[in-house]
Structure formats: C-alpha cells, structure tokens
C-alpha positions as CSV (number, residue, x, y, z in Angstrom):
1,M,-12.2,-64.8,29.3
2,K,-11.3,-62.3,27.1
3,Q,-13.4,-58.9,27.6
4,T,-14.3,-56.6,24.6
5,T,-14.2,-53.0,24.6
6,A,-18.2,-53.0,24.5
7,T,-18.4,-54.9,27.7
8,R,-15.8,-53.0,29.8
9,P,-16.8,-49.6,31.4
10,V,-15.3,-46.7,29.8
11,L,-14.4,-43.8,31.8
12,D,-13.5,-40.9,29.6
13,R,-13.2,-37.3,30.6
14,R,-16.7,-36.5,30.1
15,H,-17.8,-39.4,32.9
16,L,-14.9,-38.4,35.2
17,L,-16.1,-34.9,35.1
18,G,-19.5,-35.8,35.5
19,L,-18.7,-38.0,38.6
20,G,-16.5,-35.1,39.9
21,L,-19.7,-32.5,39.8
22,L,-22.0,-35.2,41.4
23,A,-19.4,-35.6,44.1
24,L,-19.1,-31.9,44.7
25,A,-22.8,-31.5,44.7
26,G,-22.9,-33.8,47.6
27,V,-20.6,-32.0,49.7
28,A,-21.2,-28.3,48.6
29,R,-23.6,-26.4,50.5
30,P,-24.8,-22.8,49.9
31,V,-23.1,-20.3,51.8
32,R,-25.1,-18.1,54.1
33,A,-23.8,-15.1,55.7
34,A,-23.8,-15.1,59.1
35,A,-26.8,-13.0,60.9
36,P,-25.9,-9.7,61.8
37,L,-25.4,-9.0,65.5
38,P,-28.0,-6.7,67.3
39,T,-27.3,-3.3,68.2
40,V,-25.8,-2.6,71.6
41,Q,-27.4,0.4,73.2
42,V,-25.0,1.6,75.7
43,Y,-26.0,4.0,78.5
44,K,-23.1,5.9,80.1
45,N,-22.1,9.1,81.9
46,P,-20.6,11.6,79.6
47,S,-17.3,11.9,81.6
48,C,-16.6,7.9,81.8
49,G,-13.7,7.0,79.3
50,C,-13.8,3.2,80.2
51,C,-17.2,2.9,79.1
52,G,-16.3,4.2,75.3
53,A,-13.4,1.7,75.4
54,W,-16.0,-1.2,76.2
55,A,-18.0,0.1,73.2
56,D,-14.7,0.0,71.3
57,H,-14.3,-3.8,72.3
58,M,-18.0,-4.6,71.4
59,R,-17.6,-2.8,68.1
60,A,-14.4,-5.0,67.4
61,A,-16.2,-8.1,68.1
62,G,-18.8,-7.2,65.4
63,F,-21.5,-5.6,67.1
64,Q,-23.2,-2.1,66.1
65,V,-22.8,0.1,69.3
66,T,-25.0,2.9,70.1
67,L,-24.0,5.5,72.8
68,H,-26.5,7.3,75.0
69,E,-24.8,9.9,77.3
70,V,-26.9,10.2,80.7
71,D,-26.2,11.6,83.9
72,F,-27.4,8.4,85.8
73,P,-26.9,5.2,84.0
74,G,-28.2,3.2,86.9
75,A,-31.8,4.5,86.2
76,I,-31.7,2.3,83.2
77,R,-30.3,-0.7,85.0
78,R,-33.1,-0.4,87.5
79,Q,-36.0,0.1,85.0
80,H,-34.9,-3.0,83.3
81,G,-34.9,-5.0,86.3
82,L,-31.1,-5.5,87.3
83,P,-30.8,-4.9,91.2
84,D,-28.2,-2.3,92.4
85,R,-25.6,-4.7,93.7
86,F,-24.7,-5.6,90.3
87,A,-23.9,-1.9,89.4
88,S,-21.1,-0.8,87.4
89,C,-20.3,2.2,85.4
90,H,-22.6,1.7,82.3
91,T,-25.5,-0.3,81.4
92,A,-26.3,-1.7,77.8
93,L,-29.4,-3.2,76.4
94,V,-29.1,-5.7,73.6
95,D,-32.0,-8.1,72.2
96,G,-34.0,-8.1,75.2
97,Y,-31.1,-8.5,77.7
98,V,-29.4,-6.3,79.9
99,V,-25.6,-6.2,80.0
100,E,-23.9,-4.4,82.9
101,G,-20.5,-3.3,83.3
102,H,-17.2,-4.7,81.4
103,V,-18.8,-8.0,80.1
104,P,-16.5,-9.7,77.6
105,A,-18.3,-9.5,74.0
106,A,-17.5,-13.5,73.9
107,E,-19.9,-13.9,76.7
108,V,-22.7,-11.4,75.1
109,K,-22.7,-13.4,72.2
110,R,-23.0,-16.9,73.9
111,L,-26.0,-15.3,75.8
112,L,-27.5,-14.4,72.7
113,A,-26.9,-17.6,71.0
114,T,-28.4,-19.6,74.0
115,R,-30.9,-17.3,75.1
116,P,-31.4,-18.2,78.8
117,Q,-34.4,-17.1,80.9
118,A,-32.6,-14.0,82.5
119,V,-32.5,-10.3,83.0
120,G,-29.0,-10.4,81.6
121,L,-25.3,-10.4,82.5
122,A,-23.2,-8.3,84.7
123,V,-19.7,-7.6,85.7
124,P,-20.2,-5.8,88.9
125,S,-17.5,-3.0,89.9
126,M,-14.9,-2.3,87.2
127,P,-12.3,-5.2,87.5
128,P,-9.0,-4.0,86.2
129,S,-8.6,-6.8,83.8
130,S,-12.0,-6.6,82.0
131,P,-12.5,-5.4,78.4
132,G,-12.3,-1.6,78.5
133,M,-10.4,-1.5,81.7
134,D,-7.5,-3.3,80.4
135,V,-4.6,-2.4,82.8
136,P,-1.3,-3.3,81.2
137,G,0.4,-6.0,83.5
138,R,-2.8,-6.7,85.2
139,N,-4.8,-10.1,84.8
140,D,-7.0,-9.8,88.0
141,P,-9.6,-12.9,88.2
142,Y,-13.2,-11.6,87.8
143,Q,-16.7,-13.2,87.0
144,V,-19.5,-12.8,84.8
145,L,-22.8,-13.2,86.4
146,L,-25.9,-14.4,84.9
147,V,-28.9,-12.7,86.6
148,D,-32.5,-14.0,86.5
149,A,-35.7,-12.3,87.2
150,Q,-35.6,-12.8,90.8
151,G,-32.2,-11.1,91.2
152,R,-30.4,-14.4,91.8
153,E,-27.0,-14.9,90.1
154,T,-25.3,-17.8,88.8
155,V,-21.6,-17.6,87.6
156,W,-21.7,-17.7,83.6
157,A,-18.0,-17.3,83.2
158,S,-14.7,-16.8,85.0
159,Y,-11.6,-15.0,83.9
160,P,-9.1,-15.3,83.3
161,Q,-10.1,-18.3,81.3
162,P,-7.8,-21.1,80.1
163,A,-6.5,-20.5,76.5
164,G,-8.5,-23.0,74.7
165,R,-11.9,-21.0,75.8
166,R,-11.0,-17.7,75.2
167,G,-13.5,-16.1,72.5
C-alpha cells in the first residue's frame, strides 16, 4: 500500500521546535533562591580569639553573624535554659536555638532544617579539632550534643565523620 504525503505525518522544523519546547516545559522548574540563613548572635568574652574564629567558620558557611562582647557569656547560656555542664567559651543564639561552643556549621544547618524539640546544640569544652579551634595535625574525636528542655542530651553527631558525611 502506497502512502501519500497527505496521510503521512509531517515533522518539519516548526513541529520539532514545538515538541522540544513542550518537553523542556515539562522538566524545567522555576529556580528559587535558597532562603537566607538566619543571623547567628554570638556572645563571647572580648579576649577570646577562638570564638571569633568560630564566627568566621559560620560566616564561611553562609550565616550572618553578629558578635556581642560580654564579660560572662555563661549568663546567656543559663538564661536560655542550657545547663552549665554543656559550657564552652561562647554561646550563640540562632532562630530560637542555643548553640554552645564550637559546633560545626553543618550541624547548625541540620538543626534548623529538622527543627527538633530542643534547647539546642552543644560541644562542651573546647575540643582541639572543632571549628575555630583547628589545631594543625590534630583530629581529636568529639561529639555534638542535642540538649532538650529537661537538660537531657543525645548525641547529634560524632567527629571526625566518615568522608561521605561531612557538610
């Protein structure tokens, strides 16, 4: 059976372009700008240099940081319900959470993304391998703790982390 031009589908450039545009419209989504990260309010003693280094770490991760120099940062920690046993050298407040000590920015981002019922995160003391403490040649293990309103802690993250988990 012989087909004529009239019965055979014709795909010219105009039809191909139209099909291509339809295909793109099906997969293209509007690009949305990522929501800006909230400002981190850091309360630190004026003479503490590692606190400034941690603030720089947070800025490098995309956070806006405001430094407040106070004689006793622990008062801020206590005022916001974080027990003294989680103390470090500085206390930060971010979007309703307390962040005590040298908590990695990736863990703060995860906290803000998941929004658990908690007072916040803490890295007690000042581990030499934590952000802002960075001692060359040291890779000491430490834990980031999630602290609830009753002062109970759970391990939120352990460092150093496997290569595939780092944020």
